[in-house]
N, C-alpha and C positions, 0 to 999 in steps of 0.2 A: 150400217156397220155389218160386215160379213159375219157369218156364223163361226168361221175359224178364228177370227180375231176376238170374238166374244168368248170363245172357249179358252183362248190364251189368257185373256184378262181374268176369267174366273179361276184358272189354274194359278195365276200370279197372286191373286187375293187369297186363295186357299193356302198357298205356300207361305205367305206372310203370316197368316193366322196360325198355322202349325208351328212356325218358328217362335212366334210370340208366346203361345201357350206352352211350348216345350221349354223355353227359357224360364217362364214363370213356374212351371212344375219343378224344374231343376233347382230353383232357389228356395223352395219351401223347406223350412226346418222344423224340427220337433225336439224338445228337450225331454230326455228320459232320465230316470234315476236307475243307476246300475250299482252293483255291489262288488267290492273287492274284498278278498280275504287276506288279512294280515295276521299271521300266527293264530289262525283259527277264529279271528274276530271279523265279522262282516262290517265293512265300512262303506256307507253309501257315498256316491258321488254323482254329479250331473254330467251328462254327455249330450252333445248335439248330434242328431242324425239327420240325414236327407232321405226321407222315405220314398220320394217320387223321382229321384235323380235319374235312374235308369230309363224310366218311361219318358221323362222330359228330354233326355238326350236323343232317344230314338225318334220322338216326334220332331225335334228340331232338325235332325238329319233328313228325315222324310220330307220336311218342309223345304229344305235346301234342294233336294232332288226334284221336287215339284216345281220349284222356281227355275231350275235349269231346264226342265222339260218345257215350261212355258216360254222361256227365252228362246229355246231352239225352235219352237213352233212359230213364234213371231218372226224370227230371222229367216226361216225357210219360206214363209209366205211373202216376205219383202223381196227376196231374190227372185221369186217367180213373177211378181208383178212388175219388176224393173226391166224384164226382157223386152227388147224392142221388136215390134212385128216386122216381118220381112216384106219388103216392097218389091214389086216387079219392075224390072228394067225394060223399057220399051225401045 
């Protein structure tokens, strides 16, 4: 296996990992207690927040970019190896 193909495979696996972790982080929720004021009385209520959503989305987007780079690397290497060598006419 050539070194360039190994690099493309590693980038592909890294991209998949980043996408999986990014989606996982984006779906983490936390329930917090907040307070509303009605006529000067503090009323507690529970709200659900997504504390890692921004980081998760950035990781998933970066993973997609890495996947595209890996795909382009493999496609460029395939087109180079398909070229036919020139033969001499006698």
